[in-house]
DRENGUFI-721876 format. One record per atom (N, C-alpha, C): z, x, y. Coordinates in pm, whole numbers, plus 32768, in hexadecimal, padded with zeros to 4 digits. Layout:
<rs>
ZXY...
</rs>
This chain:
<rs>
940D3647849A945035E884419493357A8493947E34FE846B94B8348E84B4954F348B84A0959B3479850B962D347784FF965C33FE84AE96CB340F846A970633A08420973E333A8482975A32C384519796325D84A7981F328B84D8986832D2848498EB330584AD98DC33678521987A33BE851A9862341C8588983B33D3860897EA336A85F997C4331C866F983A32CF86A7989332A38650990E3262867F996032C286D4996F333D86A799BE339F86F2998233B8877D98FF33AE878698BD33C4880798C83349886298D432D3882698CC325788759951320E888399BD3243884A9A3B31F9884D9A7131F088DB9AB4318288F69AE93168897C9B71312689719BD0315489C09C55311789C09C50308689EF9BEE30648A3C9BE12FDB8A6C9BBD2F7889FE9B8B2FAD898F9B632F58891F9BC02F6C88A89C3E2F8E88C39C9C2FB2885A9D172F58885D9D4B2F3587E89DC82EEA87DC9E202F2C87739EA32F2487889F012F66872F9F142F1986AC9F242F64863F9F452F2885BE9FDD2F2785ACA0092EF3853BA0962EE0851FA0E82F5F8531A14C2F578586A1B62FBC858FA183304B85A5A11B305885F4A0E930DD8615A09C312385A6A06A30D48545A023311084D49F8D312184ED9F60310A85699ED3312085849E9C30C185EC9E1830BC85EF9DD2306986519D5C302386129D342FB686519CB92F6F86309C5D2F8286A89BEC2FC486969B982FEC87079B0A2FB686F79ADC2F72875E9A532F3F875F99F72FA687A0997D2FAD876B9917300387A7988E2FCF877F98292FFD87C197A12FD187A197433049879A96E0303E8744967830A4873495F3305B872695983077877F9514303A877695172FA3877B95722F6A87C7957B2EDA87D395C92E95876495F22EE086FE96412EAA869096D52EBD86AF97242E54869A97B42E5886B798032E79863798602ED4864598B22F0085D699462EFD85FC999A2F0685939A292F1885A69A562F8D854E9AA52FE685879AE03053853A9B753038852B9BA2302D84B09C32302384949C6330AF84789CB030E484D69CDF316F84CF9D74316C84B09D9B319E843C9E26319384129E5F321983E59EDA323184099F2532A583DB9FBA328483EAA0033291837EA090326C837FA0E232D983C3A12B32BA842EA17E331F8470A1F1334B8415A21133CB841BA28033FD83CAA30633C783FBA30C33A2847BA389336F84B4A38232D784CBA33A32918471A32A3201847FA3B231BB8487A3C1316884EBA43D311E84FFA422308884F0A484303F84BCA4782FAF84B2A4FF2F6F84CDA4FD2F018514A57A2EC3853EA5C62E8184CBA57F2E5B845FA5C02E0D83F6A5FA2E608385A5C02ED5836BA5F12F2582FBA5CC2FB78311A627300F82E9A610309F82F9A59E30CC829FA545311C82D7A4D3314D828AA4FC31C58235A4CC31C781BAA4E83234815DA46432758134A47032E480EDA3F6332480BBA3A832C28061A3F132748013A3B132127FBBA36331AC800BA39F31778075A35C311080C5A2E6314B8111A2F131C7813FA28132068185A20C321C8125A229324880ACA1BF325A8048A17E31D58025A1CE31698022A19630E58007A13230BD8073A15130DD80EFA0F630BC815DA075310D8153A080318E8134A00831E081229FB331A780B19FF5318080439FAC31477FD19F6030C97FF99F98307C80569F55300180809ECF301E80C39EC7308B810F9E4830AE814F9DE530E680E89E18312C80859DC1315980179D8830E17FCD9DDE307C7FB49DB130047F6F9D422FBD7FBB9D522FB3803D9CEF2F6B808C9C672FB080839C653034808A9BE6307A807F9BAC306D7FF29C0130707F8B9BD230597F039B922FCF7EF69BD02F6C7F359B992EE47F2E9B0D2EDF7F6A9AFD2F167FE29A792F1180219A122F627FD29A3D2FCE7F9599E030237F4D99B52FE67EC89A132FA97E8099F62F817DF799EF2EE97DDF9A222E997E3A9A302E0B7E1D99E62DAD7E7D99D72DD57EFA99A72D787F61991C2D407F4198C52D917F06983D2D647EEA983A2CEE7E88989F2CE57E3298A32C777DD198BA2BF07E1598E52BF27E9399032B777EDA988E2B437F2D981F2B8B7F2E97AA2B5F7F7A977B2AD87F4397712A757F9B974929F07F7297BA299D7F39983329D67F3198A7298F7EF9990A296C7F67993629D17FB2998C29BC802699762A2E808999832A10810899622A71817099CD2ADC818099A02B59818099F52BCB81A599A02C24820099DF2C74825799902CCC82AE993E2D30825C98C62D49828A98722DAE824998A72E38826998B42E8B820298E42F138215986C2F72821F98722FCF827F9804302E8291982930BC8263989E30EA828898C93170825F996031748251998E31CF81FB9A1D31E881EB9A37327D82019AA3329982449ACB3323825F9B5E3331823B9B7E339A81F19C0833AF81C59C22344581BD9C7F3475820F9CA13503820B9D303518823E9D83355481E79E0B357B820B9E5D350682469E52349582059EA2342382319E6733D282A19DF233FB82D59DAB33AD833B9D3F335B82F69D4432D7830A9CE2327E82CD9C933238833D9C0F324183359BB931FA83949B5931A383439B63312183599B1030C083149AB33081837B9A313095836A99CD306883CB998C2FE8839999A12F7C83E699792EF783BC99242EB3842698E22E4783FC989F2DF3845F99082DAF84B698E42D8F852F993B2D46858A99262CB1857299852C70852D99702BE48509996B2B8A858399AC2BB285F199A52B60866A99172B5C86A198CC2BC9868E98412BCD86BC97E82B6E866D98172B4285F897C92AE485A797FF2A5585B4985A2A408614988529B88634990A298C85FD995129E185B599D329BD857E9A4029D785E59AA3298085E89B12298D86459B97297185FE9BFD29BB86259C8329A485F19CC2292A86349D2728F285F19D6F287F86279E052897861B9E4F2867867E9EE02874867C9F232804862D9EDC2797861A9F0D272885C99E9726EB857F9EB5269E85179E4A266B84C29E5B25D584AB9DED258E84B69DEB250184929DD424F783FB9DD9247D83C79DC7246983369D40249F83079CD8248883559C5324BA83309C53255183259C94259483829C9B2627837E9CE4265783019D56261982E49DA42640826F9D52263081EF9D0B25C081E59CBA25A8816E9C48260B81619C12263981D39BAA26A181CE9BE0272381939C58274981BD9C9427C481889CB927B380F69CEB273F80D29D0D272580469C9127307FED9C2126FA801C9BA427087FCF9B7A279A7FC79B8A27E480359B6A287480339BBF28BA7FC99C40289D7FC79C9928DC7F669C7228B77ED79C5328387EC19C2C280D7E3A9BAE28557E0C9B4D28647E649AD228AA7E409AEC293E7E269B4229797E789B692A057E679BAC2A177DDF9C0C29C37DBF9C5529D07D419BFC29B77CC89BA329557CD29B4B29357C629AF029AB7C3E9AD029FC7CA19A792A707C8A9AB82AD37C2A9B3C2AE17C309B802B497BE39BD42B137B709BDA2A917B609C382A547B029C1E2A817A739C8A2AA87A2E9C822AD479A39CF92A9D79569CE92A9178D39D582A6E787C9D792AE678249DF02AE877EE9E1C2B59779E9E602BC277F39E892C2E77B79EDB2C9177FC9E8D2D0C782D9E0D2D1578159DC22D8C783E9DA22D8B78D39D672D1D79019D452D0E798F9CFD2D8B79C29C932DAE797A9C502E2E79919C082E367A169BE62DC57A529B972DC77ACD9BE22E057B429C662DFE7B3F9CAE2E267BB59D322E6E7B989D452E9F7B1E9DC62EDC7AFC9DE12F5A7B4C9D782F9B7B819D8E30147BD19DD62FF77C549DDA2F777C7E9E1C2F537CFA9EB22F3C7CE89EDE2F2B7C6D9F6A2F0D7C579F8A2E7F7C84A00A2E637C9CA0352DDE7CC3A00A2DBE7D529FE12D417D679FBD2D157DEDA0352CDF7E39A0242CCA7EB8A0812C9A7F1FA0E32D067F4AA1242CF17FBBA17B2D577FF5A20E2D3F7FD7A2302CD37F90A2BC2CB77F73A2DD2CC87EDFA2812D007E92A2972D147E03A3172D647DECA3682D377D8FA3EE2D707D7CA3ED2E067D63A3902E367D12A38F2EC57CF1A36F2F1C7D6AA3322EE17DD0A3112F2D7E48A3772F197EB7A3E32ECD7E9CA4452EAE7F04A4D52ECA7ED8A4F12F427EA6A57A2F617E7BA5DC2F667EEFA5AF2F907F66A6092F987FD9A6372F0D8004A5D92EAE8006A5FB2E25802CA6532DE27FC2A6382DFF7F44A68B2DC87ED8A71B2DF97EE4A72A2E797EFEA7B02EB37F0DA7FA2E747F83A7B42E527FEBA7F02E1C8065A81A2D898055A7E62D427FF1A8052CB47FDEA8992C9D7FC7A8CB2C2D7FF8A9512C017FD4A9522BD67F42A9C32BEA7F01A9CB2BC37E74A9C82B2A7E68A9922AFB7DFBA9862A6B7DE6A91E2A4F7D7CA90329CF7D62A8A629AA7CF8A81A29E17D10A7ED29E27D8FA7662A117DABA7572AA57D85A7B82AF67DAAA7B32B837D86A7C52B977CF0A8212B4B7CB5A83B2B597C26A7C12B357BD1A76F2ADB7C03A6FA2AAD7BB6A6772AED7BE2A67D2B4D7C3DA6042B877C76A5AA2BC37C0AA5E22C0C7BACA5902C4D7B45A5592BE77AE2A5A62B7D7AC7A5732B137A6FA4FC2ACE7AAFA5072AAF7B30A4992A717B7AA41E2ACB7B77A4342B4B7B8FA3C52BAB7B8EA3832BB07B04A3D42BAE7A9BA39D2BB27A12A3482B3779F6A3762AC27A22A3292A477A0BA2A02A507A4EA29D2A7F7ACBA2202A857B15A1C32AF37AE3A1FB2B5E7AAFA1A72BCD7A81A1782BBE79F1A1AD2B5979A9A1892B48791CA12F2AD17903A0F42A99796CA09A2A277958A01C2A50790E9FE229F278C89F652A0D78829EF12A1B78E49EEA29C079459E7D29C379A69EA92A137A219E5A2A757A439E722AC47ABC9DED2ADA7B029DF72B027B7F9D802B1C7BCE9D9C2B877C359D362BAA7C809D492BFB7CF79D752B9C7D669DE82BBA7DA39E162B697E139E022BB67E959DF62B6C7F039DE92BAB7F869E6A2BF57FA89EDB2BB67F929F5B2BF77FA39F9B2BEB802B9F4D2BC380909F842BAF81189F342B40815B9F2F2ACD81189ED52A6181419F112A0A81AF9F432A4782179F7629FD828B9F0129D182E39F1B296F83379EB2293A838F9E7129A783E39EC02A0784119E8C2A7184699E222AC884269E182AC383A19DB52B14835A9D372AC583369D222A55837E9CA82A06836C9C7229E083F59BEF29D483FD9BAE29A884789B49293B84559B2928E784B79ADD286D849D9A62286284F599FA282384BD998B27F3850E9971276284E599052728851698EB269A84FB98CD267E846998A726E4841E987D26CF839498E226FB832C993A275983509992278D82E999FA27EB831D9A24284782C79A9328A182E59A73292B82AC9AA8299282EC9A9B2A1A82BB9B272A5482AB9B3D2A9C823E9BBE2ADA82249BB52B71822A9C212BB082519C212C4382609CAF2C77824C9CC42CF982679D442D3E82519D6D2D3B81BF9D312D9581719D462D9580E09DA32E0580B49E0B2E1D81019E692E8980E29EC32E69806B9ED12DEA80499F322DC57FE29EF12D7D7F6D9E6F2D987F579E2B2D5E7EE39E662D987E639E532D4F7DF79E822D7E7D769E992D0B7D179ED02D2B7CA49EE42CCA7C399F4E2C647C619F342BE57C449F9A2B817C619F6E2AF57C3B9FC12A967C629FA72A077C4E9F6E29D17CD19EFE298C7CC99EB9295F7D429F0E290C7D9F9F6D28C07D699FBF28697DBCA01828B67E1DA03029367E04A08029837E64A036298F7EEA9FB129967EE69F6429967F629F6D290F7FA89F6628A37F5B9F6F281D7F949FF7280A7FD5A06128367F90A0E8282A7FC6A0F32872804CA0C528F08052A0D4293B80CEA08528FA813FA00C28CB81229FBF28848187A00E280F81C0A04627BE8168A08D27468196A108276881E8A14827DB81CEA1BA28038220A191281F82B0A110283782C7A0E22859834EA0A127E48397A09027738352A04C27038394A09B2680838FA105267A833DA15325FF8330A1E8261E833CA23025C98380A2C225D58384A2FD2590830AA38225898303A3C32553828DA39A24C28272A395247082DAA36E23E482C8A2DC23D9829DA287242D82D8A1FA242D82B3A1E624578223A23324B981F6A22C24E5816BA2582476810DA2C32434812FA2F523C880DBA28D235980CEA249233C813BA1EA22CD813DA16222F18102A1392371810DA0AD239280F1A09523FD8089A0FC2442805AA0E724B17FFDA09F24857F7EA0C724157F44A08823E77EC89FF523C67EDE9FD5238D7F519F48236E7F709EF723EF7F7D9F3424577FB59EF024D77FC29EDB25187F3A9F3D25087EE19F2D253C7E599EBC24F27E109EB6246E7E239E4824227DE89DC224587E169DB624707E989D3824A37ED19D18252C7E999D7D25817E8C9D6626087E579D3026037DC89D6F25B47D739D4425B27CE79CBD256E7CD69C9D250D7D2B9C1524D37D289BAE253F7D499BC9258B7DB39B6A25F27DDE9B6126617D759BD126877D399BD026F07CD39B7F26C37C5A9B9426487C2E9B4A26147BBB9AB4260E7BD89A9025E17C509A0325DA7C7799C326647C759A0826C87CA999D0274F7CAD99C7278B7C229A2827717BCC9A2227A37B4399AB27687AF8998D26E97B12991726AB7AD4989926F07B069893270D7B87982027547BBF981027DD7B7F9881281D7B61987C28A37B24984C28A07A94984A28297A58981C281679CE98662870796C98E528857988993828D5792F997D288078C799D228C178779A18287B780C9A9B283C783B9AC6285E78B29B48282E78E19B3F279F79139BA7275378F29BAE26C679159C1526B479849BEB267779F19C4326667A639CC026177A429CB525B379EB9D29256279C69D9025B4797A9D60261379289DBC266A78E09E0626C779409DBE26F979A39DFE274D7A089E6726FD7A549E4226847A7B9E9F26307AC69F1D26117A749F0C25F979F39F8025D6799F9FE3264979969FB326C679A5A00F273979A5A04527567A319FEF27527A95A016277D7B1BA06627167B68A04426977B5CA08426337BB3A11C262E7BA0A15026377B26A1E126387B16A22426B47B52A1D5271A7B73A20D27957BAFA22627877C44A1FC27177C81A20627067D12A29327237D47A2FC26E37D13A38227017D48A3AE27907D2BA38127CA7CBDA3A628547C9BA36728B57CFFA2EC289B7D27A2A828EE7D8BA2F328E97E10A32228737E35A37228667EAFA3F428B37EA4A43528AA7E31A4B228F37E1EA49B29897E26A42A29B87DF3A40A2A467DF8A3FA2A767E88A3B62A277EDAA3A62A4B7F67A42B2A3F7FB1A47A29DB7F8EA4FF29CA7FC8A5542A467FADA54B2A7B7F32A5942AF67F10A5702B687F6DA4F12B797F89A4C82BE47FE4A5002BCE8070A4EE2B5680A5A51C2B3A812DA5B42B488139A5FC2B2180D0A68E2B2880D4A6BE2BB880DEA6702C1680ADA6952CA380B9A65B2CE68133A5E62CB5815EA5A12CF381CFA5D52CC08254A5DB2C3C8260A6062C0082DEA6432B7782BEA6C42B748298A6FF2AF88266A7032A8682CBA6F22AA4834BA6EF2A3A83B0A6602A0C83CFA5FF2A34837DA5722A148395A55D297D8396A511294983F8A4FB28B78401A4AE287D838CA46928CE833FA424289982CAA485286F825CA500289E8264A56528718203A59527E88233A5442784821AA56026FC8249A58E26A481D5A5A0262581F1A5D425CA818BA57725BF8113A4F425C0812DA49625B580BDA4A2262F8062A4A426A7809CA4B02721804CA53327217FFEA5A026FB803FA62126F87FFBA62026957F88A5E026237F9BA5D925BE7F31A58B25F27EB9A51C26377ED3A4CD26707E67A51C26DB7E1CA56227307E65A5B527977E28A62427597DD3A66726F47E0CA6D426B37DC2A6A226747D42A62D26377D47A5F125FC7CD0A5DC26667C65A5AC26DA7C8FA59327497C31A615277F7BF8A67827947C4DA6F427D47C24A74927787BCCA74926F87BEBA79326987B99A75C26967B0CA6D7269C7B00A697269B7A7DA6BB27177A2BA6DE27847A71A6F628037A2DA78928257A1CA7E127C87A3BA87027DF7A26A89227DE7990
</rs>
């Protein structure tokens, strides 16, 4: 009997081809079989996980385990729908036993994609188009959202998944309005599957396009939350002030174009009319998380504060 790819990985793994994942939660290991290059994402949440910004609890540890379950669910049930729409790594095998998750993927670097530490306007627009295509694939109206309800809420700063950070927040308008902000974002008519961690580090580029990966925080949400997080990783406060609206224009153009290609009943202009006014509210929601997690975080800049203030003043 021919060995599985997982068995061949165990035989061929090398520490020289390994890099550490976040906070000791595993490794990313490259290996090859028969001239084909692969990557194994090996994850297991340590019981004694430590973090400098906030004390880990049983709740937070379970949230991290759930994120690895989500990622494997995404590759198993959703990734094929993106073929020809937006690039994601090809999945070959999944292994899950007693809290150990091994996800066996193609090595995107072997196909010419490379990560970048900073992004030019062209790079940002490539990722925005990727996000628009991703969101258009799953976009639904109404409250059922049957395509992805098994994933629950997307992103890693969702209020219901961050009680420890909420408790740690200083009292003030942002904390007082946190549940109202959450209700506004969770009660929209149009929702989609969001990436949930759409930072620059989770995309790689070649001369023709971009590939996205790390789907630990996929789930139900508003597509603009992915755009917001991306922009926090590629633009400073002045850049956001000068270019955020242009990036939103580009996103909604790409979303509308992809919805037309999908030949569905949804109208991009209707989606934009609901989502675009949520832009400052989405920033306030992320600000709420950072204020509890790491209040001195550099992403809490003048642009974020202005968006939050706009939201909070409206809700007084």
